[in-house]
KOLDRENDO-47533 format. One line per field, with one value per residue (C-alpha): residue in three letters; residue number from 0; x, y, z negated. Coordinates in steps of 0.1 Angstrom, whole numbers. Example, Ala and Ser with C-alpha at 12.3 -4.5 7.8 and 13.67 -1.06 7.14 Angstrom:
res: [ALA_SER] .
n: [0_1] .
x: [123_137] .
y: [-45_-11] .
z: [-78_-71] .
This chain:
res: [MET_SER_THR_SER_LEU_THR_SER_PRO_THR_ALA_PRO_ALA_ARG_ASP_VAL_HIS_PRO_GLY_LEU_VAL_ALA_ILE_SER_VAL_MET_LEU_ALA_THR_ILE_MET_GLN_ALA_LEU_ASP_THR_THR_ILE_ALA_ASN_VAL_ALA_LEU_PRO_HIS_MET_GLN_GLY_SER_LEU_SER_ALA_THR_GLN_ASP_GLN_ILE_SER_TRP_VAL_LEU_THR_SER_TYR_ILE_VAL_ALA_ALA_ALA_ILE_THR_MET_PRO_ALA_THR_GLY_PHE_VAL_ALA_ALA_LYS_ILE_GLY_ARG_ARG_ARG_LEU_LEU_LEU_ILE_SER_ILE_GLY_GLY_PHE_VAL_VAL_THR_SER_MET_LEU_CYS_GLY_LEU_ALA_MET_SER_LEU_GLU_GLN_MET_VAL_VAL_TYR_ARG_LEU_LEU_GLN_GLY_VAL_PHE_GLY_ALA_SER_LEU_VAL_PRO_LEU_SER_GLN_ALA_VAL_LEU_LEU_ASP_SER_TYR_PRO_LYS_GLU_LYS_HIS_GLY_SER_ALA_MET_ALA_MET_TRP_GLY_VAL_GLY_VAL_MET_VAL_GLY_PRO_ILE_LEU_GLY_PRO_THR_LEU_GLY_GLY_TYR_LEU_THR_ASP_ASN_PHE_ASP_TRP_ARG_TRP_VAL_PHE_PHE_ILE_ASN_LEU_PRO_PHE_GLY_LEU_LEU_ALA_PHE_GLY_GLY_ALA_PHE_LEU_PHE_VAL_LYS_GLU_SER_THR_ARG_GLN_ALA_HIS_LEU_ARG_PHE_ASP_ALA_MET_GLY_PHE_LEU_PHE_LEU_GLY_PHE_ALA_ILE_GLY_ALA_LEU_GLN_MET_MET_LEU_ASP_ARG_GLY_GLU_GLN_VAL_ASP_TRP_PHE_GLY_SER_LEU_GLU_ILE_VAL_THR_TYR_ALA_VAL_ILE_ALA_ALA_LEU_ALA_PHE_TYR_LEU_PHE_VAL_VAL_HIS_MET_PHE_THR_HIS_GLU_GLN_PRO_PHE_LEU_GLU_PRO_ARG_LEU_PHE_ARG_ASP_ARG_ASN_PHE_VAL_VAL_GLY_THR_SER_PHE_MET_PHE_ALA_VAL_GLY_ILE_ILE_LEU_LEU_ALA_THR_MET_ALA_LEU_LEU_PRO_PRO_MET_LEU_GLN_HIS_LEU_MET_GLY_TYR_PRO_VAL_LEU_THR_THR_GLY_TYR_LEU_LEU_ALA_PRO_ARG_GLY_VAL_GLY_THR_MET_VAL_SER_MET_PHE_LEU_VAL_GLY_ARG_ILE_MET_GLY_ARG_VAL_ASP_PRO_ARG_LEU_LEU_LEU_VAL_ALA_GLY_LEU_GLY_LEU_ALA_ALA_PHE_SER_LEU_TRP_GLU_MET_THR_GLY_PHE_ASN_ALA_ASN_THR_GLY_SER_TRP_ASP_ILE_VAL_ARG_THR_GLY_ILE_THR_GLN_GLY_VAL_GLY_LEU_GLY_LEU_ILE_PHE_VAL_PRO_LEU_SER_SER_ILE_THR_PHE_SER_THR_LEU_GLU_ALA_ASP_LEU_ARG_THR_GLU_ALA_ALA_GLY_LEU_PHE_SER_LEU_MET_ARG_ASN_ILE_GLY_SER_SER_VAL_GLY_ILE_SER_ILE_VAL_THR_ALA_LEU_LEU_THR_ARG_GLY_THR_GLN_VAL_ASN_HIS_ALA_GLN_LEU_ALA_GLU_GLN_VAL_THR_PRO_PHE_MET_PRO_SER_LEU_ARG_ALA_PRO_GLY_TYR_PRO_ALA_GLN_TRP_SER_LEU_ASP_SER_VAL_HIS_GLY_LEU_ALA_ALA_LEU_ASN_ALA_GLU_LEU_THR_ALA_GLN_ALA_GLN_MET_ILE_ALA_TYR_LEU_ASP_ASP_PHE_ARG_VAL_LEU_MET_TRP_VAL_THR_LEU_ALA_ALA_LEU_PRO_LEU_ILE_LEU_LEU_LEU_ARG_ARG_ASN_HIS_ARG_PRO_VAL_THR_LYS_GLU_ALA_LEU_ASP_ALA_ALA_VAL_GLU] .
n: [0_1_2_3_4_5_6_7_8_9_10_11_12_13_14_15_16_17_18_19_20_21_22_23_24_25_26_27_28_29_30_31_32_33_34_35_36_37_38_39_40_41_42_43_44_45_46_47_48_49_50_51_52_53_54_55_56_57_58_59_60_61_62_63_64_65_66_67_68_69_70_71_72_73_74_75_76_77_78_79_80_81_82_83_84_85_86_87_88_89_90_91_92_93_94_95_96_97_98_99_100_101_102_103_104_105_106_107_108_109_110_111_112_113_114_115_116_117_118_119_120_121_122_123_124_125_126_127_128_129_130_131_132_133_134_135_136_137_138_139_140_141_142_143_144_145_146_147_148_149_150_151_152_153_154_155_156_157_158_159_160_161_162_163_164_165_166_167_168_169_170_171_172_173_174_175_176_177_178_179_180_181_182_183_184_185_186_187_188_189_190_191_192_193_194_195_196_197_198_199_200_201_202_203_204_205_206_207_208_209_210_211_212_213_214_215_216_217_218_219_220_221_222_223_224_225_226_227_228_229_230_231_232_233_234_235_236_237_238_239_240_241_242_243_244_245_246_247_248_249_250_251_252_253_254_255_256_257_258_259_260_261_262_263_264_265_266_267_268_269_270_271_272_273_274_275_276_277_278_279_280_281_282_283_284_285_286_287_288_289_290_291_292_293_294_295_296_297_298_299_300_301_302_303_304_305_306_307_308_309_310_311_312_313_314_315_316_317_318_319_320_321_322_323_324_325_326_327_328_329_330_331_332_333_334_335_336_337_338_339_340_341_342_343_344_345_346_347_348_349_350_351_352_353_354_355_356_357_358_359_360_361_362_363_364_365_366_367_368_369_370_371_372_373_374_375_376_377_378_379_380_381_382_383_384_385_386_387_388_389_390_391_392_393_394_395_396_397_398_399_400_401_402_403_404_405_406_407_408_409_410_411_412_413_414_415_416_417_418_419_420_421_422_423_424_425_426_427_428_429_430_431_432_433_434_435_436_437_438_439_440_441_442_443_444_445_446_447_448_449_450_451_452_453_454_455_456_457_458_459_460_461_462_463_464_465_466_467_468_469_470_471_472_473_474_475_476_477_478_479_480_481_482_483_484_485_486_487_488_489_490_491_492_493_494_495_496_497_498_499_500_501_502_503_504_505_506_507_508_509_510_511_512_513_514_515_516] .
x: [-27_-1_-9_13_11_41_30_9_-21_-26_-7_29_36_69_61_88_87_87_52_40_56_39_5_6_23_-7_-30_-7_-6_-43_-50_-22_-34_-69_-56_-49_-63_-98_-85_-82_-117_-135_-147_-162_-178_-192_-212_-223_-235_-250_-228_-215_-177_-181_-202_-179_-150_-168_-158_-122_-130_-152_-125_-98_-117_-131_-96_-79_-104_-104_-66_-56_-79_-59_-38_-66_-88_-59_-52_-88_-98_-64_-42_-48_-86_-86_-64_-88_-118_-102_-92_-126_-145_-123_-129_-166_-169_-147_-172_-201_-183_-180_-217_-229_-257_-259_-237_-252_-245_-209_-202_-216_-195_-164_-169_-171_-141_-121_-130_-119_-88_-75_-60_-43_-11_-3_-12_10_39_35_32_64_83_74_80_117_145_157_188_165_140_156_148_113_106_119_94_66_76_74_36_31_52_48_10_0_26_13_-23_-30_-13_-34_-65_-61_-55_-85_-108_-97_-98_-127_-148_-143_-159_-128_-107_-127_-131_-93_-92_-108_-78_-54_-79_-86_-48_-41_-70_-59_-22_-31_-55_-28_5_-1_-2_-27_-15_-24_-58_-63_-100_-96_-88_-114_-121_-114_-144_-138_-102_-113_-140_-117_-91_-117_-132_-97_-87_-121_-123_-87_-93_-125_-107_-79_-103_-128_-104_-96_-132_-145_-116_-99_-102_-123_-151_-169_-170_-132_-128_-153_-134_-101_-116_-131_-98_-77_-101_-106_-68_-61_-88_-73_-38_-50_-72_-44_-20_-47_-68_-59_-62_-59_-67_-30_-3_17_49_49_59_87_107_127_132_95_86_112_105_68_75_99_73_49_74_78_40_40_67_52_17_19_43_19_-10_8_24_-7_-26_5_14_-21_-33_-1_21_-7_0_-30_-41_-26_7_8_5_34_56_50_54_93_91_76_102_130_114_111_147_160_141_153_189_186_171_203_227_208_228_261_253_242_205_209_234_208_183_207_213_176_166_194_182_146_156_178_150_126_152_155_117_117_133_104_85_58_83_101_108_95_130_134_101_112_147_136_109_134_158_130_117_152_155_122_132_164_143_114_131_158_132_108_136_151_118_109_144_142_104_91_76_42_38_44_9_-3_29_25_-10_2_31_8_-16_11_21_-16_-20_12_-1_-34_-16_9_-18_-39_-9_4_-32_-38_-4_-11_-44_-31_1_-17_-38_-9_13_-15_-20_18_21_-10_4_32_8_-1_-6_27_48_72_70_33_41_72_74_64_41_12_-19_-42_-30_-40_-51_-74_-101_-121_-109_-73_-76_-92_-64_-37_-54_-55_-18_-10_-31_-11_22_11_0_33_52_29_37_74_70_52_81_105_84_85_123_126_103_126_157_140_136_174_179_156_182_205_178_176_199_210_202_235_221_228_198_191_181_148_141_150_128_99_105_103_75] .
y: [258_271_260_274_250_258_288_279_299_281_293_283_251_234_199_173_161_125_129_143_113_88_104_105_71_55_71_59_23_22_33_12_-20_-15_-18_-56_-67_-74_-96_-128_-123_-120_-156_-153_-120_-136_-161_-137_-111_-135_-122_-139_-140_-111_-90_-95_-80_-46_-46_-40_-21_5_14_16_37_62_67_71_98_117_116_144_168_166_196_219_209_211_247_256_244_238_207_197_201_179_153_151_149_121_101_104_96_66_52_57_42_13_5_8_-17_-41_-38_-41_-66_-65_-61_-28_-14_-27_-11_23_22_11_40_65_48_53_90_96_74_90_120_102_90_123_144_124_127_164_169_149_168_201_189_179_200_191_172_149_143_108_97_112_94_62_63_73_46_18_24_28_-3_-26_-21_-38_-66_-75_-69_-105_-120_-99_-103_-141_-143_-121_-140_-175_-167_-142_-130_-112_-81_-77_-67_-35_-32_-33_2_16_16_28_55_68_70_87_112_121_125_147_168_174_176_186_223_240_254_287_285_301_308_328_297_286_249_239_217_210_199_176_161_154_138_119_104_95_78_61_48_35_17_1_-10_-26_-42_-56_-64_-100_-108_-97_-106_-72_-54_-82_-65_-33_-24_-23_-4_21_26_30_56_76_74_86_114_126_126_146_172_174_181_208_223_223_243_268_275_304_283_247_217_207_233_231_241_205_192_217_200_172_152_152_141_113_103_99_78_57_53_40_11_5_3_-25_-45_-39_-53_-74_-98_-100_-107_-137_-153_-161_-181_-199_-209_-220_-237_-252_-257_-266_-241_-231_-194_-186_-203_-184_-152_-162_-170_-136_-116_-116_-96_-68_-72_-69_-37_-22_-30_-17_16_23_17_38_67_67_68_90_121_103_83_94_83_73_46_33_31_10_-13_-16_-24_-49_-68_-67_-80_-107_-119_-121_-140_-165_-168_-179_-212_-220_-253_-272_-287_-254_-253_-226_-213_-204_-185_-166_-159_-145_-125_-109_-101_-84_-66_-52_-41_-23_-5_7_21_38_61_75_79_98_121_129_133_162_175_202_209_242_238_252_223_195_184_185_167_141_133_128_107_84_83_71_43_32_33_14_-13_-16_-18_-44_-66_-65_-73_-103_-116_-115_-130_-158_-167_-167_-184_-212_-218_-218_-239_-264_-268_-273_-298_-317_-320_-342_-366_-395_-432_-438_-420_-445_-427_-435_-472_-471_-489_-467_-445_-434_-456_-427_-410_-439_-431_-461_-446_-413_-408_-413_-388_-362_-367_-363_-332_-317_-323_-308_-277_-274_-276_-252_-227_-230_-222_-192_-180_-183_-164_-136_-134_-131_-102_-84_-89_-72_-44_-38_-37_-14_12_15_41_65_69_87_114_121_149_152_185_202_235_245_245_281_292_304_269_253_276_269_232_230_255] .
z: [47_23_-13_-40_-69_-91_-111_-142_-152_-185_-216_-216_-236_-243_-231_-225_-189_-201_-216_-183_-165_-188_-183_-145_-143_-160_-134_-106_-120_-124_-88_-73_-91_-76_-41_-46_-79_-65_-36_-55_-71_-38_-37_-72_-62_-31_-51_-78_-53_-28_0_32_39_64_40_9_29_26_-11_1_33_17_-9_17_42_16_1_35_46_13_6_31_13_-19_-12_-4_-33_-57_-46_-47_-82_-98_-98_-134_-131_-100_-117_-147_-124_-104_-134_-150_-118_-111_-146_-144_-109_-120_-148_-124_-101_-130_-137_-101_-96_-58_-28_-19_-53_-52_-18_-29_-61_-43_-19_-48_-65_-33_-32_-67_-65_-33_-51_-80_-62_-44_-74_-97_-73_-70_-108_-114_-87_-103_-139_-132_-118_-83_-95_-115_-87_-81_-117_-115_-82_-97_-125_-101_-76_-102_-104_-67_-57_-86_-89_-56_-62_-97_-88_-75_-106_-130_-110_-109_-147_-155_-131_-143_-180_-182_-153_-120_-135_-157_-127_-128_-166_-171_-157_-188_-213_-186_-176_-211_-219_-185_-190_-226_-215_-185_-206_-232_-213_-176_-169_-146_-113_-97_-81_-47_-46_-14_6_32_38_74_78_115_109_81_102_131_108_88_120_133_100_95_130_128_95_108_140_119_95_120_148_137_131_165_189_190_223_237_217_226_189_187_219_206_174_193_216_187_167_197_207_171_164_196_187_152_165_189_162_136_158_170_139_116_83_94_72_72_72_104_85_72_107_111_83_99_67_60_95_96_60_66_97_76_50_76_83_45_42_68_49_14_18_49_32_2_25_39_8_-14_12_24_-11_-20_12_26_-5_-29_-56_-79_-78_-112_-104_-71_-91_-114_-84_-68_-100_-100_-67_-87_-115_-89_-76_-111_-121_-88_-91_-126_-115_-84_-105_-125_-96_-71_-79_-72_-41_-7_-6_30_20_-5_23_44_15_8_44_46_15_26_61_46_23_53_73_45_44_80_67_44_48_30_6_-3_-41_-64_-71_-34_-35_-66_-54_-20_-38_-62_-33_-14_-44_-51_-15_-16_-48_-31_-3_-20_-45_-21_6_-16_-28_6_23_-1_-6_21_18_4_-31_-21_3_-21_-30_6_17_-10_2_38_26_7_36_60_35_33_71_76_52_71_104_91_75_107_129_109_104_142_149_124_139_175_165_148_179_203_181_175_213_219_191_202_237_223_206_230_224_241_214_199_165_163_163_141_108_79_100_77_83_76_109_131_166_166_143_140_105_116_144_121_95_122_135_100_96_131_121_88_106_133_107_88_121_126_90_97_130_111_86_116_131_97_96_130_120_90_111_136_109_105_133_115_87_112_116_79_66_30_13_5_-4_-40_-64_-74_-109_-95_-81_-114_-133_-109_-112_-150_-154] .
């Protein structure tokens, strides 16, 4: 549906775009942090809420599924009630539900509050992106996307570090209470500086299209979340989710192109840059969070780093992203964004290639150095990609497009985490079997001088210790294989750059006026 969101209905006010940027950035950081900040606190929540390992995962799943289903509705709701009003409702609701999560006394309460938190948080990222795009003229969109991207990209990266610090020094409930200061500042800034958009009360909600898309996304997310726990397609549960997702998506596509006022505007998919850009963002989503899903357990379980130290070692990755984004924002107008995408993918792939050489004795500097390299690469990707994806898109489609753009990043992250987790489990089993085949009483190395006595084949304890070492080595090989897979995924995205076209059309005065209104 066409949603014109650039003409204000509120009285005109001379507001510096920087104040708008700070306001929506706070909301973006708050929401982005919450995607990962609770991960490290799960073991502490499990004991406090008397939950099993399987049950506590719903604290993460409920938020992800609710946000994924709700996010595509951002464009319609913003057009119906006004973008500023929706932003204020979303920020306020997110803060209130965050406080409720911190006060939850049972698993049932926590899951309900996390569902509501996901519903309110779903609109924050696409709304902030649309507000920034309309607050800056087109020639400054690179700088605007750099500021916005800092929150989107750095939030998930710094989340485990901040979550580990709060959990170790205070209590797991503070991973939710920390949203209060961010939320109050974001709400005040949005209330004072963000202008209202034109409301289109005549729009009708396409309930059928929303249900089809909601079922498709929800079933897909459940399939990805539950697959590793129930043996993927060897389970009837996963097969059922897959069938529901495929059927619902097919019905949604047919409905979208045949309905008079569909839930998603078909014009979005006629813009080549937007289609290619969202596909590219799917691949970026895989790289962004899949790597972060692998590194913390590898550093803690195989290399022996404490939780807080692990967070400190991963933090430079976010610093690299932040610095890279600010630099890119300053040169975007003078450099072809497609060249920046090539450079970013190259750096990300190079860092992943270096990570395939990790071992149990890898030093902290190598972890920091590869993290910074990958962070810089991701920063070089995200800003140009956001800018070129929206460069040829009509202004009235921005909010709807931003919601879909963010959704593809989230789905890519879910797919990436599920793939690397499944490969890690299977790879560990296969590698262990192959290594164990080589261990026999006739191996000369088992009788060599200096062979550790605790790995003796002549005692039960020795066999157990040797098996534990084989498992650790098998798991390390599986981690390295996962990094190699992510490297190839990164390189596989390169051909998509050839399909992107740079917008050479001059920016008209009318477009500039609309952008700064």
